C-alpha positions as CSV (number, residue, x, y, z in Angstrom):
1,X,0.2,0.0,0.2
2,X,1.5,3.6,-1.0
3,X,2.1,5.6,1.9
4,X,2.8,8.6,0.7
5,X,1.0,11.3,1.8
6,X,1.0,10.2,4.8
7,X,5.0,10.2,5.2
8,X,4.9,14.0,3.5
9,X,2.7,14.7,5.6
10,X,4.6,14.0,9.3
11,X,7.9,15.5,7.0
12,X,6.0,18.9,6.5
13,X,5.4,18.8,10.5
14,X,8.9,17.2,11.4
15,X,10.6,20.2,9.1
16,X,8.4,23.1,10.8
17,X,9.3,21.4,14.4
18,X,13.5,20.5,13.9
19,X,14.0,23.0,11.2
20,X,11.9,26.7,11.7
21,X,11.2,25.6,15.8
22,X,7.4,25.7,15.0
23,X,5.5,25.3,17.8
24,X,3.1,22.6,18.3
25,X,-0.1,24.1,19.1
26,X,-2.6,21.4,19.2
27,X,-3.2,18.5,17.3
28,X,-6.4,16.6,16.8
29,X,-7.1,12.7,18.6
30,X,-6.6,11.4,15.1
31,X,-3.0,13.7,14.9
32,X,-4.4,14.0,11.1
33,X,-4.2,18.7,11.6
34,X,-2.1,19.6,13.6
35,X,-1.7,23.1,14.3
36,X,1.9,25.4,15.1
37,X,3.1,28.9,16.1
38,X,6.0,30.8,16.0
39,X,4.9,34.5,16.5
40,X,8.4,35.4,15.6
41,X,7.8,34.9,11.5
42,X,6.0,37.5,11.0
43,X,5.5,36.6,7.6
44,X,4.0,33.5,9.0
45,X,3.2,33.1,11.8
46,X,0.4,30.2,12.4
47,X,0.4,27.5,10.0
48,X,-2.4,24.9,9.9
49,X,-1.3,21.2,8.3
50,X,-4.2,18.8,7.7
51,X,-3.7,15.1,6.5
52,X,-7.3,14.1,4.7
53,X,-8.1,12.7,1.5
54,X,-10.2,15.2,-0.4
55,X,-13.5,14.6,-2.4
56,X,-15.7,18.2,-3.0
57,X,-14.8,21.7,-3.3
58,X,-17.9,22.8,-1.4
59,X,-16.3,20.7,1.9
60,X,-13.0,22.3,1.4
61,X,-14.8,25.7,1.4
62,X,-16.6,25.0,4.5
63,X,-13.1,23.8,6.0
64,X,-11.4,26.8,4.6
65,X,-14.3,28.7,6.7
66,X,-13.5,27.2,10.0
67,X,-9.6,27.2,9.6
68,X,-9.6,30.7,9.3
69,X,-12.3,31.5,12.3
70,X,-10.1,28.9,14.2
71,X,-6.8,31.5,13.3
72,X,-8.4,34.3,14.8
73,X,-9.3,32.9,17.5
74,X,-5.0,31.5,18.0
75,X,-4.6,34.8,16.5
76,X,-6.0,37.7,19.0
77,X,-4.4,35.2,21.8
78,X,-0.9,35.0,19.8
79,X,-1.0,38.8,17.6
80,X,-1.5,41.9,18.1
81,X,-3.2,43.0,14.6
82,X,-3.2,40.8,11.4
83,X,-1.9,37.9,11.5
84,X,-1.4,34.7,7.9
85,X,-2.4,31.5,8.6
86,X,-0.2,28.8,5.6
87,X,-3.9,26.3,5.9
88,X,-1.6,23.3,4.2
89,X,-3.6,19.6,3.2
90,X,-2.0,17.3,2.0
91,X,-4.5,14.5,0.0
92,X,-3.9,11.9,-2.5
93,X,-6.2,13.7,-5.4
94,X,-7.6,17.1,-5.6
95,X,-11.0,17.8,-4.8
96,X,-13.3,16.2,-7.8
97,X,-14.6,19.5,-8.7
98,X,-13.6,23.3,-9.9
99,X,-11.7,24.2,-6.8
100,X,-8.8,27.1,-7.7
101,X,-11.1,29.3,-6.7
102,X,-11.0,28.9,-2.8
103,X,-6.5,29.3,-3.0
104,X,-7.1,32.5,-3.3
105,X,-6.4,34.4,0.2
106,X,-9.4,34.3,2.3
107,X,-10.0,37.0,5.3
108,X,-11.9,36.6,8.8
109,X,-11.1,39.4,10.2
110,X,-7.4,40.4,10.7
111,X,-6.5,36.4,9.5
112,X,-5.2,36.0,6.4
113,X,-5.7,32.4,5.4
114,X,-3.4,31.4,2.5
115,X,-4.6,27.6,1.3
116,X,-2.8,25.7,-0.2
117,X,-3.3,21.5,-1.8
118,X,-0.2,19.2,-1.5
119,X,-1.4,16.1,-4.2
120,X,0.6,13.3,-5.2
121,X,1.1,15.4,-8.9
122,X,1.4,18.4,-7.3
123,X,3.9,18.0,-4.7
124,X,6.9,19.2,-6.5
125,X,5.6,22.6,-7.8
126,X,4.3,23.0,-3.5
127,X,6.9,21.6,-2.0
128,X,8.9,24.3,-3.5
129,X,6.8,26.8,-3.2
130,X,7.3,26.7,0.3
131,X,10.5,26.1,0.3
132,X,10.8,29.9,-1.1
133,X,8.5,30.8,2.1
134,X,10.9,29.9,4.5
135,X,14.0,30.2,2.6
136,X,14.4,26.6,3.0
137,X,15.0,23.3,1.5
138,X,13.1,20.7,2.7
139,X,14.3,17.1,2.2
140,X,12.3,14.7,0.8
141,X,12.6,12.4,-2.2
142,X,9.8,10.4,-3.3
143,X,10.0,7.0,-2.8
144,X,8.1,3.4,-4.3
145,X,6.7,2.5,-1.3
146,X,7.0,3.6,2.3
147,X,6.6,1.0,5.3
148,X,4.4,2.0,8.2
149,X,7.7,1.9,10.6
150,X,9.5,5.0,8.7
151,X,6.1,6.6,8.2
152,X,5.9,5.7,12.6
153,X,9.9,6.5,13.1
154,X,9.6,10.0,11.5
155,X,5.8,10.4,13.6
156,X,7.4,9.6,17.2
157,X,11.1,11.6,16.6
158,X,8.3,15.1,15.2
159,X,6.1,14.4,18.0
160,X,9.0,13.8,20.6
161,X,10.5,17.2,19.3
162,X,7.6,18.7,19.9
163,X,6.8,17.6,24.1
164,X,10.5,18.3,24.7
165,X,10.3,22.1,23.7
166,X,6.6,22.2,25.9
167,X,8.6,20.6,28.6
168,X,11.1,22.8,28.1
169,X,8.8,25.7,28.0
170,X,7.3,24.5,31.0
171,X,10.8,24.2,32.9
172,X,11.0,28.1,32.7
173,X,8.6,28.4,35.2
174,X,10.4,25.6,37.5
175,X,13.7,27.3,38.6
176,X,12.6,27.9,41.8
177,X,9.7,27.9,45.0
178,X,8.7,31.7,46.1
179,X,10.0,32.9,49.0
180,X,11.2,36.5,49.1
181,X,8.3,37.5,47.9
182,X,6.7,36.4,50.7
183,X,9.1,37.9,53.1
184,X,8.9,41.1,51.5
185,X,5.5,41.3,52.0
186,X,5.4,40.7,55.9
187,X,8.5,42.8,56.1
188,X,6.2,45.5,54.6
189,X,3.1,44.9,56.4
190,X,5.8,45.3,59.6
191,X,7.3,48.4,58.6
192,X,3.8,50.0,58.1
193,X,2.3,49.0,61.7
194,X,6.3,50.0,63.1
195,X,5.3,53.5,61.0
196,X,1.6,53.8,62.3
197,X,3.2,52.9,66.2
198,X,5.9,55.4,65.8
199,X,3.7,58.4,64.9
200,X,1.5,57.6,61.8
201,X,2.7,56.0,58.3
202,X,1.4,59.3,56.5
203,X,3.4,61.9,58.8
204,X,5.7,63.6,57.2
205,X,8.3,63.9,60.0
206,X,8.1,59.8,61.0
207,X,8.7,58.6,57.5
208,X,11.9,61.2,57.2
209,X,13.2,60.1,60.4
210,X,12.5,55.7,59.5
211,X,13.9,56.3,56.0
212,X,11.7,57.8,52.9
213,X,14.0,58.8,50.0
214,X,14.0,62.9,51.2
215,X,16.6,64.5,48.7
216,X,18.5,66.6,51.7
217,X,19.1,63.7,53.8
218,X,20.6,62.1,51.1
219,X,22.6,64.4,50.0
220,X,24.0,64.9,54.0
221,X,25.0,61.2,53.0
222,X,22.4,58.7,53.7
223,X,22.3,56.4,51.5
224,X,20.5,53.6,52.9
225,X,17.2,56.2,51.5
226,X,18.4,54.8,48.1
227,X,17.2,51.5,49.8
228,X,14.6,51.5,53.0
229,X,12.2,52.9,51.3
230,X,11.1,50.1,49.4
231,X,8.9,48.5,53.0
232,X,7.6,52.1,53.6
233,X,4.4,52.4,52.5
234,X,2.7,56.1,52.6
235,X,-0.9,54.9,54.4
236,X,-3.4,51.3,54.0
237,X,-4.3,52.0,50.4
238,X,-0.6,52.1,49.6
239,X,0.6,49.4,51.5
240,X,-2.6,47.4,50.3
241,X,-2.1,48.4,46.4
242,X,1.6,46.9,46.4
243,X,1.3,44.2,48.4
244,X,-1.2,43.0,46.2
245,X,0.4,43.6,43.3
246,X,3.7,41.8,44.8
247,X,1.5,39.3,45.6
248,X,0.5,38.0,41.7
249,X,4.0,39.2,40.1
250,X,6.4,38.0,42.9
251,X,6.0,34.6,42.8
252,X,6.0,34.5,38.8
253,X,9.5,36.0,38.6
254,X,10.9,33.7,41.6
255,X,9.8,30.6,39.0
256,X,10.9,31.9,36.6
257,X,14.6,32.9,37.6
258,X,15.0,31.5,41.3
259,X,15.5,33.0,44.5
260,X,18.7,34.8,44.3
261,X,17.9,36.5,40.7
262,X,14.7,37.5,42.0
263,X,16.4,39.1,45.4
264,X,18.5,41.3,43.6
265,X,16.9,42.2,41.0
266,X,14.0,43.4,43.1
267,X,16.5,45.2,45.2
268,X,18.3,46.1,42.6
269,X,14.9,47.9,40.8
270,X,13.7,50.0,44.3
271,X,17.5,50.9,44.6
272,X,17.0,52.0,40.4
273,X,13.5,53.5,41.8
274,X,14.9,56.0,43.9
275,X,17.5,56.8,42.2
276,X,15.4,58.2,39.4
277,X,13.1,59.5,41.8
278,X,15.7,61.3,43.5
279,X,17.2,63.3,40.4
280,X,13.3,63.8,38.9
281,X,11.4,64.6,42.4
282,X,11.9,66.6,45.0
283,X,9.0,65.1,47.0
284,X,9.0,63.0,50.2
285,X,8.9,59.3,48.4
286,X,8.3,55.9,50.0
287,X,6.9,52.6,48.1
288,X,8.3,49.1,47.0
289,X,6.0,50.3,43.4
290,X,9.5,51.3,42.1
291,X,10.7,47.3,43.1
292,X,7.3,45.9,41.6
293,X,7.7,47.8,38.1
294,X,11.3,46.1,38.5
295,X,9.2,42.8,38.2
296,X,7.0,44.1,34.9
297,X,11.0,44.5,33.8
298,X,11.7,41.4,34.1
299,X,9.2,40.1,32.6
300,X,9.4,42.3,29.6
301,X,13.2,40.4,29.0
302,X,11.5,37.3,29.4
303,X,9.4,38.2,27.0
304,X,12.4,39.7,24.4
305,X,14.0,36.2,24.8
306,X,10.9,34.1,24.3
307,X,8.1,35.9,22.9
308,X,5.8,33.7,21.8
309,X,5.8,32.0,25.4
310,X,6.0,35.0,26.9
311,X,2.5,36.4,24.7
312,X,1.1,32.9,25.1
313,X,1.1,33.3,28.9
314,X,1.2,37.0,30.0
315,X,2.6,38.8,27.3
316,X,-0.6,41.1,26.3
317,X,-1.5,41.7,30.0
318,X,1.6,42.7,31.0
319,X,1.6,45.9,28.5
320,X,-1.7,46.6,29.1
321,X,-1.1,46.4,33.0
322,X,1.8,48.9,32.4
323,X,0.4,51.1,30.0
324,X,-2.2,51.6,32.8
325,X,-0.2,52.2,35.7
326,X,2.4,54.9,33.8
327,X,-0.6,56.9,32.2
328,X,-2.4,57.0,36.0
329,X,1.3,58.2,37.0
330,X,1.5,60.7,34.5
331,X,-2.5,62.1,35.3
332,X,-2.9,61.2,39.3
333,X,-1.0,64.3,41.5
334,X,1.5,62.2,44.0
335,X,2.3,59.8,42.4
336,X,6.1,59.1,42.3
337,X,6.0,58.3,38.1
338,X,9.9,58.4,38.1
339,X,10.1,56.4,40.7
340,X,8.4,54.0,38.0
341,X,10.1,54.1,35.2
342,X,13.4,54.2,37.0
343,X,12.2,50.4,38.7
344,X,11.2,49.2,36.0
345,X,14.2,49.9,33.9
346,X,16.5,49.0,36.7
347,X,14.6,45.6,36.1
348,X,15.7,45.1,33.3
349,X,19.2,45.9,32.9
350,X,19.4,43.9,36.2
351,X,17.6,41.0,34.2
352,X,20.1,40.9,31.4
353,X,22.8,41.2,33.5
354,X,21.6,38.0,35.6
355,X,20.1,35.9,32.6
356,X,18.1,33.1,33.4
357,X,19.4,30.0,35.8
358,X,21.3,27.5,33.9
359,X,21.7,29.9,30.6
360,X,24.5,32.0,30.3
361,X,25.4,34.9,27.8
362,X,28.8,35.8,28.9
363,X,29.6,39.1,26.3
364,X,25.6,40.3,26.8
365,X,26.1,39.8,30.5
366,X,28.9,41.8,30.4
367,X,28.2,44.3,28.8
368,X,25.4,45.5,29.9
369,X,26.8,45.0,33.2
370,X,29.5,47.7,32.5
371,X,26.7,50.0,31.1
372,X,24.4,49.8,34.1
373,X,27.3,50.1,36.4
374,X,28.6,53.3,34.6
375,X,25.2,54.6,33.7
376,X,24.2,54.2,37.3
377,X,27.0,56.0,38.5
378,X,26.8,58.8,36.3
379,X,23.6,59.8,37.4
380,X,24.3,59.5,41.4
381,X,27.4,61.4,40.4
382,X,25.2,64.2,38.4
383,X,23.1,64.5,41.4
384,X,25.4,64.8,44.2
385,X,26.8,67.8,42.3
386,X,24.1,69.5,41.6
387,X,21.6,69.7,44.3
388,X,20.6,72.6,43.4
389,X,18.8,70.7,40.5
390,X,17.1,68.3,43.0
391,X,16.4,70.2,46.3
392,X,13.8,72.8,46.6
393,X,12.7,75.3,48.9
394,X,9.1,73.2,50.4
395,X,11.7,70.0,51.1
396,X,14.3,72.2,53.0
397,X,11.6,73.9,54.8
398,X,9.9,70.2,55.7
399,X,13.5,69.2,57.1
400,X,13.8,71.9,59.2
401,X,10.6,71.3,60.5
402,X,11.4,68.1,61.9
403,X,14.5,69.5,63.3
404,X,12.8,72.7,65.3
405,X,9.6,69.4,66.4
406,X,13.4,67.6,67.7
407,X,14.5,70.9,69.2
408,X,17.7,70.1,66.6
409,X,18.4,74.1,66.4
410,X,22.4,72.8,64.8
411,X,21.2,71.0,62.4
412,X,18.3,73.3,61.3
413,X,20.4,76.1,60.9
414,X,23.3,74.0,59.2
415,X,20.5,72.7,56.2
416,X,18.7,76.4,55.9
417,X,21.9,78.5,55.2
418,X,23.5,75.7,53.0
419,X,20.0,75.6,51.5
420,X,19.8,79.8,51.1
421,X,23.0,79.2,49.2
422,X,21.3,77.9,46.7
423,X,17.7,78.8,46.9
424,X,18.3,82.3,47.8
425,X,15.6,84.5,46.8
426,X,12.8,81.8,48.9
427,X,11.7,84.0,51.7
428,X,10.3,81.2,53.7
429,X,14.0,80.1,54.1
430,X,15.0,83.7,55.3
431,X,11.5,83.5,58.2
432,X,12.7,79.4,59.0
433,X,16.4,80.6,59.5
434,X,15.2,83.7,61.4
435,X,13.3,80.8,63.5
436,X,16.0,79.3,64.5
437,X,18.4,81.5,65.1
438,X,15.4,83.6,67.1
439,X,16.0,80.5,69.3
440,X,19.5,80.8,69.6
441,X,19.2,84.3,70.8
442,X,20.8,85.6,68.1
443,X,18.2,88.6,67.7
444,X,20.6,90.6,65.1
445,X,21.5,87.7,62.7
446,X,17.2,86.9,63.0
447,X,16.7,90.5,62.4
448,X,18.9,90.4,59.5
449,X,17.3,87.8,57.6
450,X,13.6,88.9,58.4
451,X,14.4,91.7,56.2
452,X,15.2,89.8,53.4
453,X,12.4,87.4,53.8
454,X,10.3,91.0,53.6
455,X,11.7,92.4,50.9
456,X,11.5,88.9,49.0
457,X,8.0,88.9,49.8
458,X,6.3,92.2,51.0
459,X,2.9,90.2,52.0
460,X,4.4,87.8,54.3
461,X,2.4,89.0,57.2
462,X,4.2,86.5,59.5
463,X,7.1,88.0,58.6
464,X,6.6,91.2,59.4
465,X,5.1,90.4,63.2
466,X,8.5,88.8,64.0
467,X,10.4,91.1,62.7
468,X,8.0,93.6,64.6
469,X,8.9,91.8,68.2
470,X,12.2,91.6,67.4
471,X,13.0,94.7,66.6
472,X,11.1,95.3,70.4
473,X,14.0,93.1,71.8
474,X,16.4,95.1,70.5
475,X,15.1,98.5,71.5
476,X,14.1,99.5,68.2
477,X,10.7,101.2,69.5
478,X,9.8,102.9,65.8
479,X,10.9,100.3,63.2
480,X,9.2,98.0,66.0
481,X,6.2,99.8,65.6
482,X,6.5,100.3,61.8
483,X,6.6,96.3,61.6
484,X,3.4,95.6,63.7
485,X,1.6,98.5,61.6
486,X,2.1,96.5,59.0
487,X,1.6,93.4,59.9
488,X,-1.3,94.1,61.2
489,X,-2.4,95.8,58.0
490,X,-1.8,92.6,55.8
491,X,-3.5,90.5,58.6
492,X,-6.3,92.3,60.0
493,X,-8.2,89.2,61.6
494,X,-5.0,88.0,63.5
495,X,-5.6,89.3,67.2
496,X,-2.1,88.4,68.2
497,X,-1.2,91.5,66.2
498,X,-3.5,94.1,66.9
499,X,-2.4,93.3,70.4
500,X,1.0,93.8,69.9
501,X,0.8,97.1,68.1
502,X,-1.7,98.2,70.9
503,X,1.3,97.2,73.7
504,X,3.7,99.4,70.9
505,X,2.1,102.3,71.0
506,X,0.9,102.1,74.6
């Protein structure tokens, strides 16, 4: 019995899997219909191969329509945009009636189906066309007879390779059981409870005291604030959202890259997120968002190396979540989008340096390591060399207020005098410095700096009032009266201003 078509069917399947690295997507129970995909091949990402002896063209038309619908379902899962499906039939003979019109390209929504019928009379021509499509020779020499053993051996070799590839893909998610994900979840919950105990997780002074990212203190040498914000969260909702995100993302990263790689990726992404926030955001910030975006970066690296597997398992959803989070960061005030982007890039770079378990790309890893270290060093140098660009008067005021609450007047004085050299046009900084000098009993300096404050802001009624008090203590009664009158004029609702003015006039 001649089994040419059966042999040719499995020869084509073997070629697609072994030579062109297509993945066997699905098979029929009889194994006479095979679906393949390789999204990297944009020209032909989906192939359907069917072994059947055709009879009538109306059946062929219905089957082409079914293959188009199935191809569209696969396209929605794997490919964004249009996709081409190559629909191949291996048959002893063509349909008995006219069928050539069915071989033109058919369109099903965003799926284009090209059909070819390979018969014993046309296989030379069709195989030549397939070789042109795939730019590779398909070695097939027709024999008089093919034994059942030959066909079975070819079938087994084809399916074994397909199973091996599936097993390899499955093993990509078996490199480690989640551990550090739950460790970090527990640590950030403990840190939240600790902040609540010490004064509140939304309290600025508490956050500054216990390690939030705060540029003025980083510039003073507290480098650990690049790392401690990973565990700190501002309020319960912030903690809940980041813990939930970590719960869903972290285990996947640990399974793909293993525990130690996850630990390094997570910490470096958190660090790079803090560095980006340090450079581009003057506000106080905290949270695991940068490290969590680093997990997204690790998934993107996975997708870059295993695009088909990435798209089948999680790809589009990951991209949508990243886009939503970044868009929210640009539209909702108070979200540290610089930290998110820094974490995303940091996670990707850390993953590129570490690569996958049991795999090595030394040249690539060393090159990315060199670029990462050089780039991060350059960014840190820029930040420390240009303090005026990464701090503002408001952050200095916040920190000085914390020092004043702790009665740490020397630190407040040092901070404010240094800041004035950078932010010399700020009336608020001169006012705050004068307050520190009053506490230090340096009234002459306080008077001088209060005058600088009112010169810069002629509606600064608190500065006029304090200037009146200081001038009175220094014995300058006339100046004191003038300043008190100005304060009362600017803020007539302030009873203390009018009371002091009355005292001077008496």
